C-alpha positions in Angstrom: -30.3 -179.6 -5.5 -27.7 -182.1 -5.0 -24.5 -180.5 -3.5 -22.7 -183.7 -2.7 -22.6 -187.3 -2.3 -20.3 -190.0 -0.6 -19.9 -193.6 -1.4 -18.0 -196.5 0.1 -17.6 -200.3 -0.8 -20.1 -200.3 -3.6 -19.4 -202.1 -6.8 -15.7 -200.6 -7.9 -15.7 -198.2 -5.3 -13.6 -199.5 -2.1 -12.6 -196.5 -0.3 -14.8 -193.4 0.7 -15.3 -191.2 -2.4 -16.8 -187.6 -2.1 -18.3 -185.9 -5.3 -19.4 -182.2 -4.6 -21.4 -179.8 -6.9 -20.1 -176.7 -4.4 -18.6 -174.3 -6.9 -14.9 -173.4 -6.7 -13.0 -170.1 -7.2 -13.5 -170.5 -11.0 -15.0 -167.2 -12.4 -16.2 -168.2 -16.0 -19.7 -169.1 -16.8 -21.1 -167.6 -13.3 -24.6 -168.4 -15.0 -23.9 -172.0 -14.2 -24.2 -171.3 -10.2 -27.3 -171.2 -8.1 -27.0 -169.7 -4.6 -28.6 -171.4 -1.6 -28.4 -170.6 1.8 -25.1 -168.9 1.1 -23.6 -171.7 -0.7 -22.7 -171.6 -4.4 -24.0 -174.8 -6.0 -23.3 -175.8 -9.6 -26.1 -176.9 -12.1 -23.9 -179.2 -14.1 -21.2 -181.8 -13.7 -19.9 -184.1 -16.1 -17.7 -187.2 -15.5 -15.0 -188.6 -18.1 -13.1 -191.8 -17.7 -12.0 -195.0 -19.8 -14.5 -197.9 -20.2 -14.9 -199.7 -16.9 -13.6 -197.0 -15.0 -16.6 -196.7 -12.5 -18.5 -194.0 -14.2 -22.0 -196.1 -14.6 -21.2 -197.4 -11.3 -20.9 -194.0 -9.7 -24.6 -193.3 -11.4 -25.8 -196.4 -9.9 -24.3 -195.4 -6.5 -26.6 -192.4 -6.6 -29.7 -194.6 -7.4 -29.4 -196.7 -4.4 -31.7 -194.5 -2.2 -34.4 -194.6 -4.9 -34.0 -198.4 -5.4 -34.1 -199.3 -1.7 -37.0 -197.2 -0.8 -38.9 -198.3 -3.7 -38.3 -202.0 -4.0 -36.7 -202.7 -0.6 -33.3 -203.9 0.3 -34.4 -207.4 0.0 -34.2 -207.0 -3.8 -30.6 -206.2 -3.9 -28.2 -208.4 -5.7 -26.0 -209.5 -2.8 -22.5 -209.0 -4.3 -22.7 -205.4 -4.9 -19.6 -204.5 -2.3 -16.5 -203.9 -3.6 -15.2 -207.7 -4.7 -11.6 -206.8 -4.9 -10.9 -207.7 -1.2 -12.7 -210.7 0.4 -12.8 -209.1 3.8 -15.1 -206.5 2.5 -18.1 -208.6 1.9 -19.6 -208.3 5.0 -18.4 -204.8 5.8 -20.9 -201.8 5.5 -21.4 -200.1 2.5 -22.0 -196.1 2.9 -24.1 -193.7 0.9 -24.8 -190.1 1.9 -26.7 -187.6 0.0 -26.2 -183.7 0.8 -29.0 -181.8 -0.7 -30.2 -178.2 -0.5 -33.8 -177.7 -0.3 -36.2 -174.7 0.7 -33.4 -172.8 1.8 -32.0 -175.6 3.9 -29.4 -177.8 3.9 -29.6 -181.7 4.8 -27.6 -184.8 5.1 -29.4 -187.9 4.4 -27.9 -191.4 4.4 -27.5 -194.6 5.6 -25.1 -197.9 5.9 -26.0 -201.3 4.6 -24.6 -204.8 4.6 -25.2 -205.7 1.2 -24.6 -209.6 1.4 -26.8 -209.9 4.4 -29.3 -207.4 2.8 -29.4 -205.5 6.1 -29.6 -201.6 7.4 -26.7 -201.0 9.8 -27.6 -197.2 10.3 -29.5 -194.3 8.8 -30.0 -190.8 9.5 -31.3 -187.5 8.4 -29.7 -184.2 9.8 -30.5 -180.4 9.3 -27.2 -178.7 8.6 -28.6 -175.1 7.9 -27.1 -173.6 11.0 -23.7 -174.1 12.6 -24.9 -176.4 15.3 -26.6 -179.3 13.3 -30.0 -181.0 14.3 -30.5 -184.7 14.2 -34.2 -185.0 12.8 -33.5 -188.7 13.2 -30.9 -191.4 13.4 -31.0 -195.2 13.9 -28.1 -197.2 15.0 -29.1 -201.2 14.2 -26.1 -202.8 15.5 -27.2 -201.1 19.1 -31.0 -201.2 18.6 -31.0 -197.2 19.2 -32.7 -194.4 17.7 -32.5 -190.8 18.4 -33.9 -187.2 17.5 -32.9 -183.5 18.6 -36.7 -182.7 18.4 -38.0 -181.8 22.0 -41.5 -182.5 21.2 -41.7 -184.9 18.4 -45.1 -185.7 16.5 -46.8 -188.9 18.0 -46.7 -190.7 15.1 -43.0 -190.0 14.3 -41.6 -190.8 18.0 -43.8 -193.8 18.0 -42.6 -195.1 14.4 -38.8 -194.4 15.3 -39.2 -196.3 18.5 -40.5 -199.1 16.6 -38.0 -199.1 14.1 -35.3 -199.4 16.3 -34.7 -203.3 15.5 -36.0 -203.2 11.7 -33.1 -203.8 9.7 -35.1 -204.3 6.6 -36.6 -201.1 5.8 -35.5 -197.5 5.8 -37.2 -195.1 8.4 -37.7 -192.6 5.7 -39.7 -194.9 3.7 -41.9 -196.1 6.6 -42.8 -192.7 8.3 -44.0 -191.3 4.9 -46.3 -194.6 4.4 -47.7 -193.8 7.7 -48.4 -190.1 7.3 -49.8 -191.1 3.9 -51.9 -193.7 5.4 -53.0 -191.4 8.3 -53.3 -188.2 6.0 -51.6 -186.2 8.5 -51.1 -182.4 7.9 -48.3 -181.3 10.3 -45.7 -178.9 9.5 -43.3 -181.2 11.8 -43.1 -183.3 8.8 -41.9 -181.0 6.2 -38.2 -181.6 6.4 -39.1 -185.2 5.9 -41.2 -185.1 3.2 -39.0 -182.6 1.3 -36.1 -185.0 1.5 -38.1 -187.9 0.3 -39.7 -186.2 -2.5 -36.5 -185.0 -3.7 -34.8 -188.7 -3.6 -37.9 -190.2 -5.0 -39.3 -187.9 -7.4 -36.9 -185.2 -8.5 -33.8 -187.4 -9.0 -34.5 -188.4 -12.5 -31.9 -191.4 -13.9 -31.8 -191.5 -17.7 -30.0 -194.5 -18.9 -30.0 -196.3 -22.1 -32.7 -199.1 -21.6 -35.7 -200.7 -22.8 -38.5 -198.5 -21.1 -38.5 -195.1 -19.1 -41.3 -193.0 -17.3 -41.4 -189.2 -17.4 -44.0 -187.1 -15.0 -44.4 -184.6 -18.2 -47.0 -184.6 -21.0 -45.1 -184.5 -24.2 -47.9 -183.8 -26.2 -49.4 -180.9 -24.2 -45.8 -179.6 -24.4 -45.3 -180.3 -28.1 -44.9 -176.5 -29.2 -41.9 -176.1 -26.8 -40.8 -179.5 -27.8 -40.8 -178.6 -31.8 -39.1 -175.4 -30.8 -36.1 -177.2 -29.2 -36.0 -179.6 -31.8 -36.0 -177.2 -34.5 -33.1 -175.6 -32.8 -31.2 -178.7 -32.8 -31.8 -179.3 -36.5 -33.9 -182.1 -36.3 -36.6 -182.3 -38.8 -40.0 -182.6 -36.8 -42.6 -179.8 -37.7 -45.5 -181.1 -35.2 -46.5 -183.8 -32.8 -49.9 -185.6 -32.8 -51.4 -188.2 -30.6 -53.5 -191.3 -31.6 -55.5 -193.0 -29.2 -54.5 -196.7 -28.2 -55.0 -199.3 -25.6 -53.2 -199.9 -22.1 -52.8 -203.7 -23.5 -50.6 -202.7 -26.5 -48.2 -201.7 -23.6 -48.6 -204.5 -21.4 -47.9 -206.9 -24.4 -44.3 -205.3 -24.8 -43.2 -205.9 -21.2 -42.8 -208.7 -18.7 -45.6 -209.4 -16.5 -43.5 -208.2 -13.2 -41.9 -205.2 -15.1 -45.6 -204.1 -16.2 -46.7 -204.3 -12.6 -44.1 -202.2 -11.4 -44.7 -199.8 -14.0 -48.3 -199.4 -13.1 -47.4 -199.0 -9.7 -45.2 -196.2 -10.6 -47.8 -194.6 -12.8 -50.4 -194.7 -10.0 -48.1 -193.3 -7.7 -47.0 -190.4 -9.8 -50.2 -189.5 -10.9 -51.7 -189.3 -7.3 -48.7 -187.4 -5.9 -49.0 -184.9 -9.0 -52.7 -184.2 -9.2 -53.7 -186.7 -11.8 -51.0 -185.4 -14.4 -50.6 -187.2 -17.8 -46.7 -188.8 -17.9 -45.2 -190.0 -20.8 -43.6 -193.5 -21.3 -41.1 -194.5 -23.8 -41.0 -198.3 -24.6 -38.1 -199.1 -27.0 -38.9 -196.8 -29.7 -42.4 -196.1 -29.0 -43.8 -193.0 -26.7 -47.0 -193.1 -25.2 -49.1 -190.6 -23.1 -50.9 -192.1 -20.1 -53.5 -190.6 -17.8 -55.1 -192.7 -15.0 -58.8 -192.3 -14.9 -61.7 -193.6 -12.7 -62.3 -196.5 -14.9 -58.9 -197.3 -16.1 -56.4 -195.7 -18.5 -56.3 -193.3 -21.1 -53.4 -194.0 -23.5 -52.3 -192.4 -26.6 -49.3 -192.9 -28.9 -47.3 -189.9 -30.4 -47.0 -189.5 -34.1 -44.7 -186.9 -35.9 -45.1 -184.5 -38.7 -42.0 -183.8 -40.8 -41.1 -181.0 -43.1 -42.1 -181.3 -46.7 -44.6 -184.5 -45.8 -48.0 -184.6 -45.2 -47.7 -188.1 -43.8 -47.6 -188.9 -39.8 -44.6 -190.9 -38.4 -44.5 -193.3 -35.4 -41.7 -192.7 -33.0 -40.5 -196.3 -34.1 -39.8 -195.0 -37.5 -37.4 -192.2 -36.2 -33.8 -192.3 -35.9 -32.1 -193.7 -32.4 -30.7 -189.8 -32.3 -34.2 -188.3 -32.7 -35.3 -191.0 -29.9 -32.5 -190.1 -27.7 -33.0 -186.5 -28.0 -36.6 -187.0 -27.1 -35.6 -189.1 -24.1 -33.4 -186.4 -23.0 -35.5 -183.2 -23.6 -37.2 -183.3 -20.3 -34.1 -181.4 -18.7 -35.5 -178.3 -20.7 -39.0 -178.6 -19.7 -39.2 -179.4 -16.1 -38.4 -177.6 -12.9 -36.4 -178.3 -9.7 -35.3 -181.9 -10.9 -31.8 -183.3 -10.8 -31.4 -185.3 -14.2 -28.4 -188.1 -14.1 -27.7 -189.1 -17.4 -25.4 -192.2 -18.1 -23.6 -192.0 -21.5 -25.1 -188.6 -22.6 -23.5 -189.1 -26.0 -25.0 -192.5 -26.6 -26.7 -192.5 -30.3 -25.9 -188.7 -30.3 -23.8 -186.9 -33.0 -21.2 -184.8 -31.3 -22.6 -181.5 -32.3 -25.9 -182.7 -30.8 -24.5 -183.3 -27.6 -22.7 -180.0 -27.8 -25.9 -178.3 -28.5 -28.0 -179.7 -26.1 -25.6 -178.8 -23.4 -25.3 -175.5 -24.5 -29.1 -175.0 -24.5 -29.5 -176.2 -20.9 -26.3 -174.2 -19.6 -27.8 -171.0 -20.8 -31.3 -171.5 -19.7 -32.4 -169.8 -16.7 -33.2 -173.2 -15.2 -33.5 -174.5 -11.9 -32.4 -178.0 -13.0 -29.2 -179.8 -12.3 -27.6 -182.3 -14.7 -25.1 -184.9 -13.9 -23.5 -186.9 -16.8 -21.4 -189.4 -17.8 -19.7 -189.2 -21.4 -16.6 -189.7 -23.5 -17.6 -186.8 -25.9 -14.4 -184.5 -26.0 -16.4 -181.6 -27.3 -17.8 -181.2 -23.8 -14.1 -180.4 -22.5 -14.5 -176.8 -23.4 -13.8 -174.2 -21.2 -16.2 -171.9 -23.4 -18.7 -174.4 -22.7 -18.1 -175.5 -19.1 -16.1 -174.5 -16.1 -13.2 -176.4 -14.6 -15.0 -177.2 -11.5 -17.7 -178.8 -13.3 -15.3 -181.7 -15.0 -14.7 -184.9 -12.8 -12.9 -187.8 -13.6 -13.1 -191.5 -12.8 -10.3 -193.9 -12.9 -9.6 -197.5 -11.6 -6.2 -198.4 -9.9 -4.2 -201.5 -10.6 -5.8 -203.1 -7.9 -9.5 -202.8 -9.8 -10.7 -200.0 -7.2 -12.3 -196.7 -8.6 -11.6 -193.3 -7.6 -13.3 -190.0 -8.8 -11.7 -186.5 -8.6 -12.1 -183.0 -9.9 -10.3 -181.1 -12.5 -9.7 -178.6 -9.7 -7.0 -180.7 -8.6 -5.0 -179.6 -11.8 -5.3 -175.9 -11.4 -1.7 -175.5 -13.1 -2.2 -178.0 -15.7 -5.6 -177.1 -16.6 -5.3 -173.6 -17.5 -8.1 -171.5 -19.5 -5.6 -171.0 -22.2 -5.2 -174.7 -23.0 -6.9 -177.1 -25.1 -8.2 -179.1 -22.3 -9.7 -182.0 -24.4 -5.9 -182.5 -26.0 -4.3 -182.5 -22.6 -6.7 -185.0 -21.4 -5.9 -187.3 -24.1 -2.4 -186.8 -23.6 -2.7 -188.3 -20.3 -2.0 -185.0 -18.1 -5.4 -186.0 -15.8 -5.4 -189.6 -15.9 -8.9 -191.5 -16.4 -7.9 -192.7 -20.0 -7.2 -196.2 -21.3 -3.7 -197.5 -21.9 -3.9 -199.4 -24.9 -1.4 -201.6 -26.1 -1.2 -200.8 -29.9 2.0 -203.3 -30.2 -0.3 -206.1 -29.8 -0.3 -208.8 -32.6 -2.9 -211.3 -32.9 
């Protein structure tokens, strides 16, 4: 689970920003808390703010580890640093993830020079005990590396030494590659693999986009899905599958996107014992399973109440497609879902209903959303420490802050959505209604 995240000099974030999922002293909705290593961690957080305030940049910042590990730092656009000050174009951009995994606490992070596309430093620290343990750290400015392990695995120590001058690849990615190639089974690597797995496979980013891959078979879970859809008053009574060809998917995507997608499918299915996965492309859903001689592909069809016909996904409403895209938050386990614009294409009651089902469920998942939907600003639904805001200053840099900073204003007997719209917490648009065209 994620317990905190820090970012600096990235997109609209100039100064160091610290986001936390550690629970405050709020006593309401205690079922929203999971206790890990004596820390109380929240399962949910919602971020509010005006358009252009930095909410989407916050989600993108969280996605940076996954992007650099999977695609490499050389693929980054070289102007992702904070551009409100020219002196920062050559300064370090900072990303740090604080995570709780297997009853242990870790800090993993890196600094990069985005304009030069170079790694400056990288570290993984075990913070479980009072005395921190450096699993590995690299300083690329000084060409130095270090570990607190007294007797490290030889593959680990050789890799760490060889990468003292490597500014183009993360050590976390390279050591996992070497472990996989040599097929080493050594508990020495448990910490490293746990953090890698969380960053690469257990952080699920869901953004309004043309395609998305889910490591779950929607057809096999159709009974549960139909049950959830019924609870949300969506008129689907059954899900069918119909055989199709991988070429139909290839025809819908650019060559480079299709190639990357096939790589992700191969990696996902091999990592998770040849499971089937679900792919959304535009308004179509496909179930894909890798076989020795290629891919088995089926497209999903839906049965509606009072109709004998089957309907393709493309025939469903945007709201239904959006729910099908988001329903994985109720089906998976031990995942962190990060959803930009949760309310996109959804009725306010659907947003509220989906969150209520998630927050009441005895789930091991976490959910971080950005949204404009005021129905989620309700203390009957969420806790005060689960609400965050993003706001841009007059200079154009974004800051994030928690509703916990407004304890006196954000009383539990107050209509919090009304107080927000009145500007009591900031993070709203200042619209000039006197403007005449």
